[in-house]
C-alpha positions, 0 to 999 in steps of 0.5 A: 706080507704087506701086513707084516711090518704093521704087526711088527710095528705094533709089537714094538709099540707094545713093548715100548709101552711096557718099558715105559710103564715098568720105568714108571713103576721102578721110579715109584718104588725108589726113595731118596735121601733128599726125600727122607730129609725133607720129610724130617724137616717138615716134621721138625716144623710141625707141618703135615706132609703129603703122606697124611690122609687128605681128610676133610677141610675141618680136620686137624693134623699134627706132626710131632718130632722127638722132643727131649725138653718138653715141659709136660713130660719128664723124659727118661729114655729115648731111642730111634728105630729104622725100618726099610725095604726097596719101596718103604721106609719108616723112622720111629722116635721113642721117648719114655717119661712121666707126664706131669699134667696127666699123672701117668707114665707113658711111651711116646712113639712119633712116626715119620715115613712113606708107609705110616698108618696115621692114628685118627681120632674121629669125632662128628665135627672133625677128625684129629690126624697125628703121627704120634701114638702112646703106650701107658706104663703107669696109669693115674689110678696106680699113681693115686694108689702109691702116692704119699698120703701123709704130711703137708700138701707138697709132701703128698704131691707126686711122691711115692709112699715109703712103705710101697713094696711094688708098683704095677707097670703095664700088666705086671707088678715090679719091686719098688726100690725106696732107697734114695741113695740108689737113685743118687748113684745114677745121677737122679737128684731127689727133691729136697723142698718139703721132702724131709723123708727123701721120698722118691718122686713119680718122675724119679721112678721112671728115670731110675727104671731107665737107668737100672732096668730099661726094658721094662719101660721100653716099647716092644716091637709090637708097640712100635709096629702098630702103625707101620706095615707088619712085614717091613724089615727092621734095620736097627735101633739107635740107642745113643745119638747126638741130639739138637734141641727141637726148639732150635728151629734154624737147625733143621734135621737135614743139616744135622749129621744124625739124620743125614746118616739115617737117610743114608742107612735107609736108602742103602739099607746098610747099618754099617753106615752108622758111624757118627763123629759127634758125641752122643748127648741124648741122655735125659741128664743133658736136658731139662724137661717136665718143669711146667 
């Protein structure tokens, strides 16, 4: 009988230990608005977060944020995708456009979250770890095929031959509209210098497709999920939002309504929270890009 209190005490300690352990697990499962905003601020500054692989001292880490004014990318479309469950969250920035230094049209996907499978380029001397991935829409070979071959030098630079009938985008051919007036109707200014035939530029094409057939140059769900868990639920895609220049370094995402709302949506997993008061301005028409 004297052993009974000892047994009871041991059982109580055992249960107490389990409660403490479960509390730790529950605490680990939770993520908060401040945590999400902190991760966005670090990404905005280009600082790798503690979610990155540790890697080696010589490895180089990049952390990219949505940039609608990049000099080497003539922006067309952009969206924000949100994913979350009780333990994991991810924000995926999507941007499509023409890469004027790479002579290719691409989708750029930038990932922020606590469950990212960060792309790693491995080399003997060092690895390059990043939160960014790209999808090729039109490769340099196809641009070389469709580029204008007649005229002075500038008439053959990044302008599409008038007689081209179709263009290969990803793995299929799409009819090409060479009527410049249709481009002007959607707000695209055709290059006037050394372009007497009003030929369509490479960048014009991607922007025109975004305005008339956006799905053809948009990321698929498979594209987006390449670097996040396949089973994480998708909450929503934000097509229009208020964007602040990525070069205004004093205006951090944590101070912006757009990202404050996103943090709330992710933590509560409630898309009805998306009720911004600021006017959407993320259209390419509001930002200068691809000028370098």
